[in-house]
C-alpha positions as CSV (number, residue, x, y, z in Angstrom):
1,M,45.5,34.7,91.8
2,D,47.8,37.3,90.2
3,C,51.5,38.0,89.8
4,K,53.4,41.3,90.1
5,L,55.5,40.4,87.0
6,R,52.4,40.9,84.8
7,A,52.6,44.7,85.5
8,K,56.2,44.6,84.1
9,N,55.1,43.1,80.8
10,C,55.9,39.5,81.5
11,G,54.4,37.4,78.6
12,G,54.7,34.0,80.3
13,C,51.1,33.6,81.3
14,P,48.8,36.0,79.4
15,L,45.6,34.3,80.6
16,L,46.5,34.5,84.3
17,G,43.9,37.3,85.0
18,L,41.1,35.1,83.6
19,D,39.2,32.7,85.8
20,Y,40.5,29.2,85.1
21,A,37.0,27.8,84.2
22,A,36.7,30.6,81.7
23,Q,40.2,29.8,80.3
24,L,39.1,26.2,79.7
25,K,35.9,27.3,78.0
26,Q,37.8,29.6,75.8
27,K,40.3,26.9,74.7
28,E,37.6,24.3,74.1
29,E,35.6,26.8,72.0
30,K,38.7,27.6,69.9
31,V,39.3,23.9,69.2
32,R,35.6,23.4,68.3
33,A,35.7,26.4,65.9
34,L,38.8,25.1,64.1
35,V,38.1,21.4,63.8
36,G,34.5,20.9,64.9
37,K,33.3,20.4,61.3
38,Y,35.5,17.2,61.1
39,G,34.0,15.5,64.2
40,P,32.8,15.9,67.8
41,V,34.9,17.9,70.2
42,H,34.7,16.4,73.7
43,P,35.0,18.5,77.0
44,I,38.5,19.8,77.6
45,R,40.6,18.1,80.3
46,G,41.7,20.7,82.8
47,M,43.8,20.6,86.0
48,E,42.6,20.5,89.6
49,Q,45.6,22.6,90.6
50,P,46.7,24.7,87.6
51,Y,49.8,26.2,89.2
52,H,53.5,25.3,89.6
53,Y,53.3,22.6,86.9
54,R,56.4,23.4,84.9
55,N,59.1,20.7,85.5
56,K,61.5,22.6,83.2
57,V,62.7,26.2,83.7
58,I,65.0,28.4,81.5
59,S,66.4,31.5,83.1
60,T,68.5,34.1,81.3
61,F,71.3,35.9,83.1
62,A,71.6,39.7,83.1
63,P,73.4,42.4,85.1
64,G,71.8,43.1,88.4
65,F,72.0,45.6,91.2
66,G,75.4,46.4,92.7
67,G,77.4,44.7,89.9
68,K,75.9,41.3,90.8
69,L,74.2,39.1,88.1
70,T,70.5,38.3,88.2
71,S,68.4,36.1,86.0
72,G,64.8,35.8,84.8
73,I,62.7,35.8,81.6
74,Y,62.4,38.1,78.7
75,A,59.7,40.7,78.8
76,A,57.0,40.2,76.1
77,N,58.3,41.1,72.6
78,S,61.7,42.2,73.8
79,H,65.1,41.0,75.0
80,K,64.9,42.9,78.3
81,V,65.3,40.4,81.1
82,L,62.8,40.6,84.0
83,P,64.4,39.3,87.2
84,V,62.3,36.4,88.6
85,E,62.5,35.1,92.2
86,S,59.5,32.8,91.9
87,C,56.8,32.0,89.3
88,L,53.3,30.8,89.6
89,L,53.8,28.3,86.7
90,Q,57.2,26.9,87.7
91,D,57.9,24.0,90.1
92,E,58.6,25.6,93.4
93,V,61.6,23.3,93.9
94,L,63.1,24.8,90.7
95,D,62.5,28.3,91.9
96,K,64.6,27.5,95.0
97,T,67.2,25.8,92.8
98,M,67.5,28.9,90.6
99,Q,68.0,31.1,93.6
100,A,70.9,28.8,94.6
101,V,72.4,28.9,91.1
102,R,72.5,32.7,91.2
103,A,74.1,32.7,94.6
104,A,76.8,30.3,93.5
105,A,77.5,32.2,90.2
106,N,77.8,35.4,92.1
107,A,80.2,33.7,94.6
108,C,82.3,32.7,91.7
109,R,82.1,36.2,90.2
110,Y,80.7,35.0,86.9
111,Q,79.7,37.8,84.5
112,P,76.5,37.6,82.5
113,Y,76.8,37.3,78.7
114,D,76.1,40.5,76.8
115,E,74.6,39.4,73.4
116,D,75.2,42.8,71.8
117,K,78.9,43.1,72.8
118,G,79.6,39.4,72.8
119,T,81.2,39.7,76.3
120,G,80.7,37.8,79.6
121,L,80.4,34.1,80.4
122,V,77.1,32.8,81.6
123,R,74.1,33.0,79.3
124,H,71.3,30.8,80.6
125,C,70.5,28.2,83.2
126,L,68.2,25.3,82.3
127,L,66.7,23.4,85.2
128,R,64.7,20.1,85.1
129,R,63.0,18.1,87.8
130,G,61.7,14.6,87.7
131,V,58.3,15.0,89.3
132,A,57.9,11.4,90.3
133,T,61.6,10.9,91.4
134,G,62.4,14.3,92.7
135,Q,65.7,14.4,90.9
136,V,67.0,17.8,89.8
137,M,69.3,18.8,86.9
138,V,71.2,22.0,86.6
139,V,72.5,23.0,83.1
140,L,74.7,26.1,83.1
141,V,75.0,27.5,79.6
142,T,78.3,29.4,78.9
143,A,79.6,31.4,76.0
144,Q,83.1,29.9,76.3
145,P,84.2,26.3,76.8
146,V,86.3,27.0,79.9
147,L,84.3,27.5,83.1
148,P,86.8,29.0,85.6
149,G,86.6,27.4,89.0
150,A,84.1,24.8,87.9
151,K,84.7,22.7,91.0
152,N,84.2,25.6,93.2
153,F,80.9,26.5,91.4
154,V,79.6,23.0,91.9
155,K,80.6,23.0,95.6
156,A,79.0,26.4,96.2
157,L,75.8,25.3,94.3
158,L,75.4,22.1,96.3
159,A,75.8,24.1,99.6
160,E,73.3,26.7,98.5
161,T,70.7,24.2,97.4
162,A,71.1,22.2,100.6
163,Q,70.4,25.3,102.6
164,R,67.1,25.6,100.7
165,G,66.2,22.0,101.2
166,V,66.9,20.9,97.6
167,T,69.1,18.0,96.5
168,V,70.7,18.5,93.1
169,T,71.3,15.2,91.2
170,T,73.5,16.4,88.3
171,V,75.2,19.5,87.0
172,V,76.1,20.0,83.3
173,Q,77.9,22.7,81.5
174,N,76.6,23.4,78.0
175,V,78.7,25.6,75.7
176,N,76.9,27.9,73.3
177,S,79.3,30.3,71.6
178,R,77.0,31.2,68.7
179,K,75.1,34.5,68.3
180,T,71.7,33.0,68.5
181,S,68.5,33.1,70.5
182,V,68.7,29.3,70.8
183,V,69.4,28.4,74.4
184,L,71.6,25.3,74.2
185,G,74.7,24.6,72.2
186,E,76.0,21.3,70.9
187,A,79.0,20.7,73.4
188,E,78.4,19.5,76.9
189,K,80.5,18.6,79.9
190,V,79.2,16.8,83.0
191,L,80.4,18.6,86.1
192,Y,78.6,16.5,88.7
193,G,76.5,13.3,88.7
194,K,75.6,11.3,85.6
195,G,74.5,14.1,83.2
196,F,70.8,13.0,83.2
197,I,67.9,12.6,85.6
198,L,65.2,9.9,85.8
199,D,61.4,10.3,85.9
200,T,58.5,8.0,85.8
201,L,55.6,8.5,83.4
202,C,52.6,6.3,82.6
203,G,54.4,3.4,84.4
204,K,57.7,3.7,82.5
205,S,61.0,5.2,83.6
206,Y,62.7,7.7,81.4
207,A,66.2,9.2,81.3
208,I,66.1,12.9,80.6
209,S,69.2,14.6,79.3
210,P,69.7,18.4,78.8
211,R,68.4,18.4,75.2
212,S,65.7,15.8,75.6
213,F,62.2,16.7,74.6
214,Y,60.0,15.9,77.6
215,Q,56.6,17.3,78.3
216,I,56.7,20.0,81.0
217,N,53.4,19.1,82.7
218,H,53.7,15.7,84.2
219,T,50.1,15.4,85.4
220,Q,48.6,16.4,82.1
221,T,51.0,14.4,80.1
222,E,49.7,11.2,81.7
223,V,46.2,12.3,80.8
224,L,47.3,13.2,77.2
225,Y,49.1,9.9,76.6
226,G,46.4,7.9,78.2
227,L,43.9,9.4,75.8
228,A,46.2,8.7,72.8
229,V,46.8,5.1,73.6
230,E,43.1,4.5,74.4
231,A,42.1,6.1,71.0
232,A,44.4,3.6,69.2
233,K,42.2,0.6,70.4
234,L,45.2,-1.6,70.6
235,T,44.7,-5.4,71.0
236,G,48.3,-6.6,71.2
237,K,48.5,-7.6,67.5
238,E,49.3,-4.3,65.9
239,V,52.4,-2.8,64.3
240,V,52.6,0.7,65.6
241,L,54.5,3.7,64.1
242,D,55.4,6.5,66.6
243,A,56.3,9.5,64.4
244,Y,58.1,12.5,65.9
245,C,58.7,10.2,68.9
246,G,61.1,12.3,70.9
247,I,62.6,10.1,73.7
248,G,59.9,7.4,73.0
249,T,57.3,8.3,75.5
250,I,54.2,7.6,73.5
251,G,55.6,4.5,71.8
252,L,56.8,3.0,75.0
253,T,53.5,3.7,76.7
254,A,51.8,1.8,73.9
255,A,54.3,-1.0,73.7
256,D,52.6,-3.2,76.3
257,H,49.5,-3.2,74.1
258,A,51.1,-3.7,70.7
259,K,52.9,-6.4,68.7
260,Q,55.7,-4.0,67.6
261,V,56.5,-0.3,67.9
262,V,58.7,1.7,65.6
263,G,59.7,5.2,66.6
264,V,61.2,7.9,64.3
265,E,62.7,11.1,65.5
266,L,65.1,13.6,63.9
267,N,67.0,14.5,67.1
268,R,69.7,11.9,67.5
269,D,70.2,12.6,71.2
270,A,66.5,11.9,71.8
271,V,66.7,8.7,69.8
272,Q,69.7,7.5,71.9
273,D,67.6,8.3,75.0
274,A,64.6,6.4,73.5
275,I,66.8,3.3,72.9
276,G,68.1,3.5,76.4
277,N,64.6,4.0,77.8
278,A,63.4,0.9,76.0
279,R,66.3,-1.1,77.4
280,H,65.9,0.3,80.9
281,N,62.2,-0.6,80.9
282,G,62.7,-4.1,79.5
283,V,60.7,-3.2,76.4
284,K,61.9,-5.6,73.6
285,N,59.3,-4.9,70.9
286,A,60.3,-1.3,70.2
287,R,62.9,0.0,67.7
288,F,63.9,3.6,67.2
289,F,65.4,5.4,64.2
290,A,67.1,8.8,63.9
291,A,65.7,10.3,60.7
292,D,63.4,13.0,59.3
293,A,59.9,11.7,59.8
294,T,58.8,12.7,56.3
295,R,61.8,11.1,54.5
296,W,61.6,8.0,56.6
297,I,57.9,7.3,56.1
298,S,58.2,8.1,52.3
299,E,61.0,5.5,51.9
300,A,59.1,3.0,54.1
301,T,56.0,3.2,52.1
302,A,57.9,2.9,48.8
303,A,59.4,-0.3,50.2
304,G,55.9,-1.6,51.0
305,E,56.0,-1.2,54.7
306,K,52.6,-1.1,56.6
307,A,51.4,0.0,60.0
308,D,48.2,-0.8,61.8
309,V,48.3,2.3,64.0
310,I,50.2,5.5,63.5
311,F,50.8,8.0,66.4
312,M,52.0,11.4,65.2
313,D,53.0,14.2,67.5
314,P,54.5,16.8,65.3
315,P,55.9,20.2,66.3
316,R,53.8,23.4,66.3
317,E,54.1,23.8,62.5
318,G,52.4,20.5,62.1
319,S,53.2,17.8,59.6
320,T,53.9,17.9,55.9
321,P,51.7,16.9,52.9
322,E,54.3,14.3,51.9
323,F,54.1,12.7,55.4
324,L,50.3,12.7,55.4
325,T,50.3,11.1,51.9
326,S,52.6,8.4,53.0
327,V,50.4,7.8,56.1
328,A,47.5,7.1,53.8
329,R,49.6,4.8,51.6
330,M,50.5,2.8,54.8
331,E,46.8,2.2,55.3
332,P,46.7,2.2,59.1
333,K,43.4,1.4,60.6
334,W,43.8,4.2,63.1
335,V,45.8,7.5,63.1
336,V,46.2,9.2,66.4
337,Y,47.2,12.8,66.0
338,V,48.5,14.5,69.1
339,S,48.6,18.2,68.3
340,C,50.1,21.2,70.1
341,N,48.6,23.6,67.7
342,P,44.9,23.4,66.6
343,V,45.5,25.7,63.6
344,T,47.9,23.3,62.0
345,L,45.8,20.3,63.1
346,A,42.9,21.7,61.2
347,R,45.1,22.2,58.1
348,D,46.4,18.6,58.3
349,L,42.9,17.3,58.8
350,A,41.8,18.8,55.5
351,T,44.5,16.6,53.8
352,L,43.9,13.4,55.9
353,T,40.1,13.5,55.3
354,K,40.7,13.8,51.5
355,L,43.0,10.8,51.8
356,G,40.3,8.6,53.2
357,Y,40.4,9.2,57.0
358,K,37.5,10.3,59.2
359,A,38.0,12.1,62.5
360,E,36.1,10.2,65.2
361,G,36.6,12.9,67.8
362,F,38.8,15.4,69.5
363,T,39.7,15.8,73.2
364,P,41.5,19.0,74.1
365,V,43.9,18.8,77.1
366,D,45.0,21.9,79.0
367,M,48.8,21.2,79.2
368,F,49.7,24.8,79.8
369,P,47.2,26.6,82.1
370,H,47.2,30.4,82.0
371,T,48.7,30.4,78.5
372,E,47.0,30.3,75.1
373,H,48.5,26.9,74.1
374,I,46.3,23.8,73.7
375,E,47.1,20.1,73.2
376,T,44.5,18.0,71.4
377,V,44.2,14.3,70.8
378,C,42.4,13.4,67.6
379,A,41.5,9.8,66.6
380,L,41.1,9.1,62.8
381,S,39.8,5.9,61.4
382,K,40.3,4.6,57.8
383,L,37.2,4.7,55.7
384,D,36.2,1.6,53.8
385,I,35.4,3.0,50.3
386,Y,33.9,-0.3,49.3
387,Q,31.5,-0.4,52.2
388,K,27.9,-0.8,50.9
389,I,25.0,1.0,52.5
390,T,21.5,-0.3,51.8
391,V,18.7,2.3,51.5
392,D,15.1,2.0,50.6
393,L,15.0,4.1,47.3
394,K,13.6,3.3,43.9
395,M,16.0,3.2,41.0
396,D,14.0,5.6,38.8
397,E,14.1,8.2,41.6
398,L,17.8,8.3,41.4
399,D,18.1,8.2,37.6
400,V,20.8,5.6,37.7
401,T,21.1,2.0,36.3
402,A,21.6,-1.0,38.4
403,A,25.2,-1.4,37.2
404,E,26.0,2.2,38.2
405,T,25.1,1.5,41.8
406,K,27.8,-1.1,42.1
407,A,30.8,1.3,41.8
408,T,31.5,4.9,40.7
409,Y,34.0,5.8,38.1
410,E,36.3,7.1,40.9
411,E,36.1,3.8,42.7
412,I,37.0,1.9,39.6
413,R,39.9,4.2,38.9
414,E,41.2,3.8,42.4
415,Y,40.8,0.0,42.3
416,V,42.8,-0.2,39.0
417,K,45.5,2.2,40.4
418,E,45.9,0.2,43.6
419,H,46.0,-3.2,42.0
420,T,47.9,-2.5,38.8
421,G,49.5,0.9,39.2
422,L,47.8,2.0,36.0
423,N,45.9,5.3,35.5
424,V,42.7,5.0,33.6
425,S,40.4,7.7,32.4
426,D,36.6,7.9,32.6
427,L,36.6,7.6,28.8
428,Y,38.4,4.2,28.9
429,I,36.1,3.0,31.6
430,A,33.0,4.0,29.6
431,Q,34.4,2.2,26.5
432,V,35.0,-1.0,28.4
433,K,31.6,-0.8,30.2
434,R,29.9,-0.5,26.7
435,K,31.8,-3.5,25.5
436,C,30.6,-5.5,28.5
437,G,27.0,-4.5,27.8
438,I,26.6,-2.3,30.8
439,K,23.8,0.2,30.2
440,E,24.4,3.7,31.5
441,R,22.4,6.9,31.8
442,Q,21.6,8.5,28.4
443,N,24.4,10.8,27.1
444,Y,26.7,9.8,29.9
445,N,30.3,10.5,28.8
446,K,29.0,11.2,25.3
447,P,31.5,13.6,23.5
448,K,30.2,16.9,22.2
449,A,31.5,16.5,18.6
450,E,29.4,14.5,16.0
451,N,32.2,12.1,14.9
452,P,35.0,12.6,17.4
453,K,38.2,10.7,17.0
454,Q,38.3,9.0,20.3
455,L,41.4,7.3,21.8
456,K,40.9,3.6,22.1
457,C,41.5,2.0,25.5
458,P,44.8,0.1,25.4
459,T,44.6,-3.7,25.9
460,E,46.4,-3.8,29.3
461,K,44.1,-1.1,30.7
462,E,41.0,-2.8,29.3
463,K,42.1,-5.9,31.1
464,A,42.6,-4.0,34.3
465,I,39.2,-2.3,34.0
466,R,37.5,-5.6,33.4
467,E,39.1,-7.0,36.5
468,A,37.7,-4.0,38.5
469,L,34.2,-4.5,37.0
470,K,34.4,-8.2,38.1
471,H,35.5,-7.1,41.6
472,F,32.5,-4.9,41.9
473,K,30.2,-7.6,40.5
474,M,29.2,-5.4,37.6
475,I,30.0,-8.2,35.1
């Protein structure tokens, strides 16, 4: 299947000319190339019908033929608007809705905004549809707070959509007076309806406002979240942290299988939606906080907070080293990383594996057919550094003493740090081991100088090292 917009340099679906099976293979291979060294990559989950899946549409207004306005999407690598009547990726109901919006805007003689001159009124139109409920939202983005003839616009819009067999649930005016490529501004006014729509996802009902983050592919989102919750191996006893939680979709999906869910999200509007969604669904074991995820988890770990499972669904730029370090300090048994960018996933995995986590597997999900984007669910388990593995080897073949097989210097240092907060060097550990009569390999830790003036291990550190040696049954 092809689209005439591709010949006009539309960049919305660069893989459209490639057979869908080949698209899936290409994406799976990309994930495997980036993260395969960390764990097995399972077959990608594709769609049976990979068209018309977008439940959210953003259309930009521009001057059209005969002085009328038109709308569409930007051509690739430009700000030239390509008029769009229909799109192979967009929900067909939203295509009809956008046709009605243009007709109503032209009836009201609204002028498109010119970003170079700063003139005109209407900038963009954002449309959302609840796939399970059929509810439709229209958000008209204007450059000025006053929308002349707002009531007439709504009346004309409802008449135009009715002619096309579409029922609009709510109409919102969003004001964006800034010179920016960001679509939505901060101020909003509800012109018709309640200002939000409802949709059902994974058995829960969600209120979606104009600025809510909500996945655009309903079918594949249920696949994605199902994989994520399954990967967490919840039993009903766990404390779960849902980081970068948006309107709470992953956390609320997991809430039925957990003891408690805590969600953290920077966008305050999204957090208000999450709180309302929990209340609306009767979920009483979930709390949500409006905060930067890195700052929140850093403060929580400093206060001694723990989590049994952490879901993390960061933006395309991935997480931060500080966040990942705090994840390790919380010591969850499972970390479930939902990634929308395998490149930053690979980068963050390099950190998490160094911090004591092992990737058990990856499942790519094709959330955006005909584009290059890939979602991936990764389950990571916490390694037990004290786990003993019995092997049939002779001691003399390894050139180590019996005591040295109990614990390494690194394990002793980590044990001391974890239980006392003290940092101890290999030199101090060696001194205490000699005092305790533990025989080591010849010349191990022996200084190069003939009569070096070595620092003596302080009493409190010697005591801590002895406790570690007792823990590892070395004395």
